[in-house]
C-alpha positions in Angstrom: 137.9 47.3 61.6 136.1 46.1 64.7 138.1 42.8 65.0 141.3 44.1 63.3 141.5 41.0 61.1 142.2 40.7 57.4 139.2 39.8 55.1 139.4 37.7 52.1 136.2 37.9 50.0 136.0 35.0 47.4 133.5 35.3 44.6 132.4 32.6 42.1 133.2 33.1 38.4 130.8 31.7 35.8 127.2 31.6 34.7 124.3 29.3 35.8 121.8 29.9 33.0 120.9 33.6 33.4 122.8 34.3 36.6 126.3 35.5 36.0 128.9 35.5 38.8 131.5 38.1 38.1 134.6 37.1 40.1 136.5 40.1 41.4 137.6 38.5 44.7 138.9 41.1 47.2 141.6 41.0 49.9 141.6 43.6 52.7 144.3 43.9 55.4 143.5 44.2 59.1 143.1 48.0 58.8 140.4 47.6 56.1 142.6 48.7 53.3 142.1 47.0 49.9 145.4 45.3 49.0 144.3 43.1 46.1 141.4 42.7 43.7 141.3 39.8 41.3 140.2 40.1 37.7 136.5 40.1 36.8 134.7 37.5 34.6 137.7 35.2 34.5 139.1 32.5 36.8 142.3 33.4 38.6 144.5 31.6 41.2 146.3 33.8 43.8 148.1 33.0 47.0 148.4 34.9 50.2 150.2 34.3 53.5 149.0 35.2 57.0 151.6 35.7 59.7 151.2 35.2 63.4 150.1 38.8 63.8 147.3 38.4 61.3 149.1 40.4 58.7 148.2 39.4 55.2 151.1 39.2 52.7 150.8 39.0 48.9 152.9 36.3 47.3 152.5 38.0 43.9 152.1 41.6 42.7 148.7 43.2 43.4 146.3 43.1 40.5 144.3 46.2 41.5 143.6 48.3 38.4 144.1 52.0 38.4 140.7 52.6 36.7 137.5 50.7 37.0 136.1 49.3 33.8 133.1 51.1 32.4 129.6 49.6 32.6 129.6 48.7 28.9 133.0 46.9 29.3 131.6 44.9 32.2 128.4 44.1 30.3 130.4 43.0 27.3 132.5 40.6 29.4 129.5 39.3 31.4 127.6 38.4 28.2 130.5 36.6 26.7 130.9 34.6 29.9 127.2 34.0 30.0 127.0 32.7 26.4 130.1 30.4 26.9 128.9 28.8 30.1 125.4 28.3 28.8 126.6 26.4 25.8 129.4 24.5 27.6 127.2 23.4 30.5 124.3 22.4 28.3 126.5 20.4 26.0 125.9 22.4 22.8 128.5 24.0 20.5 126.7 25.8 17.7 124.3 28.8 17.8 121.9 30.1 15.2 120.1 33.4 15.0 118.1 35.4 12.6 120.1 38.3 11.2 118.1 41.3 10.0 120.8 43.9 9.4 119.6 45.8 12.4 121.6 46.8 15.5 120.2 44.1 17.9 120.8 41.0 15.9 124.2 42.4 14.7 125.4 42.9 18.3 124.2 39.4 19.3 125.9 37.8 16.3 129.2 39.6 17.1 129.0 38.6 20.8 128.2 35.0 19.9 131.1 34.8 17.4 133.5 36.2 20.1 132.2 33.8 22.7 131.9 30.6 20.7 134.1 31.2 17.7 132.8 32.4 14.3 132.8 28.9 13.0 130.1 27.9 15.5 127.7 30.7 14.7 125.1 30.4 11.9 123.4 33.6 10.8 120.2 33.2 8.8 119.0 36.1 6.7 115.2 35.9 6.3 114.1 38.7 4.0 110.5 39.5 3.5 108.8 41.7 0.9 109.4 44.6 3.2 113.1 44.1 3.9 115.3 46.8 2.4 118.3 46.2 0.2 120.5 48.1 2.7 119.5 45.8 5.5 120.4 42.8 3.5 123.8 44.4 2.7 124.4 45.3 6.3 123.8 41.7 7.4 126.0 40.3 4.6 128.8 42.8 5.5 128.6 41.7 9.1 128.9 38.0 8.4 131.8 38.8 6.1 133.5 40.8 8.8 133.0 38.1 11.4 133.7 35.1 9.1 130.7 33.2 10.4 128.4 30.9 8.3 125.2 32.3 6.9 122.2 31.2 4.9 119.5 33.2 3.1 115.9 32.0 3.3 113.3 34.4 1.8 109.9 34.2 3.6 107.7 36.0 1.0 106.2 32.8 -0.4 105.6 31.4 3.1 103.8 34.5 4.4 101.8 34.8 1.2 100.7 31.2 1.8 99.5 32.0 5.3 97.7 35.1 4.1 96.0 33.1 1.3 94.9 30.4 3.7 93.5 33.0 6.1 91.8 35.1 3.3 88.3 33.7 4.0 88.6 34.5 7.7 90.3 37.9 7.2 87.7 38.8 4.6 89.6 41.7 3.0 90.2 43.5 6.3 93.1 46.0 6.1 96.7 45.0 6.7 97.6 45.3 10.4 99.5 43.6 13.2 98.2 40.2 12.2 100.1 40.2 9.0 103.1 41.7 10.6 103.3 38.9 13.2 102.8 36.3 10.6 106.2 37.4 9.2 107.9 37.2 12.5 106.4 33.8 13.4 107.3 32.4 10.0 111.0 33.3 10.7 110.8 31.6 14.1 109.4 28.4 12.5 112.3 28.3 10.0 114.9 29.0 12.7 113.5 26.3 15.1 113.3 23.8 12.2 117.0 24.3 11.6 117.7 23.9 15.3 115.8 20.6 15.4 117.5 19.4 12.2 121.1 20.3 13.1 121.2 20.6 16.9 121.7 24.3 17.2 120.6 26.6 20.0 118.6 29.7 18.9 119.8 33.0 20.3 117.1 35.5 21.1 118.0 39.0 20.0 115.3 41.1 21.8 116.6 44.0 24.0 115.4 45.1 27.4 113.5 48.2 26.0 111.5 46.0 23.7 110.9 43.3 26.3 109.7 46.0 28.8 107.0 47.5 26.5 106.0 44.3 24.7 107.5 45.4 21.3 108.0 41.9 20.0 106.0 39.0 18.6 105.2 36.1 21.0 106.3 32.8 19.4 108.1 35.0 16.8 111.2 37.1 17.4 110.7 36.5 21.2 111.5 32.8 20.9 114.9 31.2 21.5 117.0 29.1 23.9 118.7 32.1 25.7 118.2 35.8 25.5 121.6 37.4 25.0 120.8 41.2 25.3 117.4 41.0 27.0 118.8 42.9 30.0 120.4 45.6 27.9 118.5 48.7 27.1 118.4 49.9 23.5 120.6 52.9 24.2 123.1 50.5 25.8 123.0 48.2 22.7 124.3 51.2 20.7 127.1 51.7 23.2 127.8 48.0 23.1 128.1 48.1 19.3 130.5 51.0 19.4 132.5 49.1 22.1 132.7 46.0 19.8 133.9 48.3 17.0 136.6 49.9 19.3 139.5 48.4 17.4 138.0 48.0 13.9 134.7 48.0 12.1 133.0 44.7 12.8 129.4 45.8 13.0 128.6 47.9 9.9 128.3 51.6 10.8 125.0 51.7 8.9 123.5 49.2 11.3 124.4 51.6 14.1 123.3 54.9 12.7 120.2 54.0 10.7 116.8 54.5 12.5 115.7 51.2 14.1 112.9 49.3 12.3 111.3 45.9 12.5 110.6 46.1 8.7 107.2 44.4 8.9 105.4 47.0 6.9 106.5 49.7 4.4 108.8 52.4 5.8 108.2 51.2 9.3 110.2 52.8 12.2 110.3 51.9 15.8 109.4 55.4 16.7 106.0 54.9 14.9 105.0 52.9 18.0 107.4 54.0 20.7 109.0 57.2 22.0 112.6 58.0 21.1 114.8 55.4 22.8 116.7 58.0 24.8 113.5 59.1 26.4 111.9 55.6 26.6 115.0 54.1 28.3 115.2 56.8 30.9 111.5 56.3 31.9 111.9 52.6 32.0 115.1 52.8 34.1 113.3 54.9 36.7 110.3 52.6 36.7 112.0 49.3 36.6 115.4 49.8 38.4 114.4 52.6 40.8 110.8 51.5 41.2 109.5 55.0 40.9 105.8 55.8 40.5 104.4 57.5 37.5 103.9 60.7 39.6 107.5 60.8 40.6 108.8 60.2 37.1 106.5 63.0 35.8 108.0 65.3 38.5 111.4 64.6 36.9 110.2 66.5 33.8 109.0 63.8 31.5 105.8 64.3 29.5 102.8 63.0 31.5 101.1 61.2 28.7 104.3 59.5 27.6 105.1 58.3 31.1 101.6 56.9 31.6 101.7 55.2 28.2 105.1 53.6 28.8 104.2 52.3 32.2 100.9 50.9 30.9 102.7 49.1 28.1 105.2 47.7 30.6 102.4 46.5 32.9 100.3 44.8 30.3 103.3 43.0 28.6 104.0 40.8 31.6 102.3 37.8 29.9 104.8 38.0 27.1 107.8 38.1 29.4 106.6 35.0 31.2 107.0 33.1 27.9 110.4 34.3 26.8 113.7 32.5 27.1 116.0 33.0 30.1 117.7 36.4 30.0 121.4 36.8 30.7 121.3 39.1 33.8 123.6 42.1 33.8 121.6 44.4 36.0 119.9 44.2 39.4 116.4 44.2 37.7 116.6 41.7 34.9 113.2 40.4 33.8 112.8 36.9 35.1 115.1 36.2 38.0 115.5 39.8 38.9 111.9 41.1 38.5 108.7 39.0 38.9 105.3 40.7 38.6 101.8 39.2 38.3 100.4 38.8 34.8 97.0 39.8 36.0 97.4 42.8 38.4 94.4 45.1 38.6 96.3 47.4 40.9 98.7 48.1 38.0 96.1 49.4 35.7 
């Protein structure tokens, strides 16, 4: 407005590892009025003409949309672009992931199939003695809906061998997180072995809520070449699943509606260790995205003990996040490129 000149804002489209450029180039006339907005998350070529009075003329119809896409629609497109460019620019074609029948791995599998083609996605079902029949069925229904390849590799004998080897050291101590993590790390060993043998890239399926509070196994379910939904809160993962199913059922409904569980011990539920996700995610959002203090979050009406526990878990889990794969960034405060904190921070305790 100050110079009365048109403005053409040109934005890059594509991903460089975890950073995703969203396109959406803009054209303003000399009065500051938006006259064109190019599509997001796809390359587009458009032409404009400037006359001797600095008036900008469109040489094609304006592509301004009447309604903005929702956050979930944009996240969906961003992740697809991020996966495609990661594989194309790194020279790989095929992805592998562990498929549990839960919502996170189901969403990642569906996104990968859309981005790379179902024929380039290998889902590996790795049931343990604690895996439920309905989880196996949900996983099998998903790969049938997608048309991707799948393998079934039970891990019971492998985890039993680890526990037998460690029996003298564990000395009949009760079952706890040690045995739970042996299962997760056994799965990672098998998945990485298949990567090495066949040249796959392992997709990490952890979500942002889990990454925030350290609800994951280092060198287990936290390993991978790229983290697909590591910047997507759990409540957003459910929204993403419903968006993927907007035309037809791709992700089995049971994967969406059943209580989330790691299935590392009998009848385990995520809420055994964490607050309900709708509460957890709201606290995390205020702490991570808005950088609010615990006192300010408590003032918003959240339970004091819950807030302090969530923030403590977030602070003490930084060492895990330092050792996770790159996370496709779809928010201003993605772990990694968007949010760096010291591993050892006494002031955070």
